[in-house]
N, C-alpha and C positions, 0 to 999 in steps of 0.2 A: 399296522394299524389299517384297520378298513375304515374309509370314509364314504358316507353316502352324500353325494352332492359335491359341490365345490368346496374348497377349503374355507373360502369366505363365508359360505352358508353355515358350514359347521362352526366356524368362530362365532357368528352371529347367534347360533343357537346356544352354544356353550356360554357366551356372555349373557344372553337371556336368562339361562338357568342359574348362573352365578348371581346375577343381580337379584333374581326371585328368591334364591335360596340365602341370600346375605343374612348373617346372624343366625343361621340355623345349622344344625349338624349336617354334613354331607359324607357320603360313603367315600372311603379311600379310594376305591376303584374310580370313582367320579373324578376325584382329585388327580389321579393318575392319568385318567384319559384326557382331562383338560391339559395337563402339562405335556403329554405326548402330542396332543393336537397343536399345542404352541410351538413345540420342536418341529413338527412337520411344516408348519406355516413359515416358521423362520428359514428351513431349508428351501422351501419353494421360492420365497422372497429372493434368496441368494441366489438360487438357479436362474430366476427370471431376470434379475439384474445382470448376471453373466452373459445370458442370451442377448439382452439389449445392448450390452457393451460389445458384443461379437457383431451384432448387426450394425451398430454405429460404426465400428471399424470397418466393416465391408462398405457401407456408404461412404465414409470418408476417403477410402482408398480408391472407390470408383471415381469420385468427384475429383481427387487428384490426378487420376489418369486421364479423365476427360480434359482437365485443365492443362495438363502437359501436351496432350495430343494437339489442343487448340494452339499452343504457344509454338509448336512445331510448323503449323501451317501458315502460308502467307495469308495476310488480311485482305 
């Protein structure tokens, strides 16, 4: 699937079209595109969350190390 712009901007455009076309016939290809876009967006959200979790883990580890180093030094 080729996107033009961000996933968010593509979702906004698809939503605007879906609202505008509510109650009207829509091409099967359009429905397929919207479903593919949703799939891509869900995958991007999962990857983003995983990256944030990894970043959080690194920050936690670094802070733990800093605190451990401080407890070894005399006050």
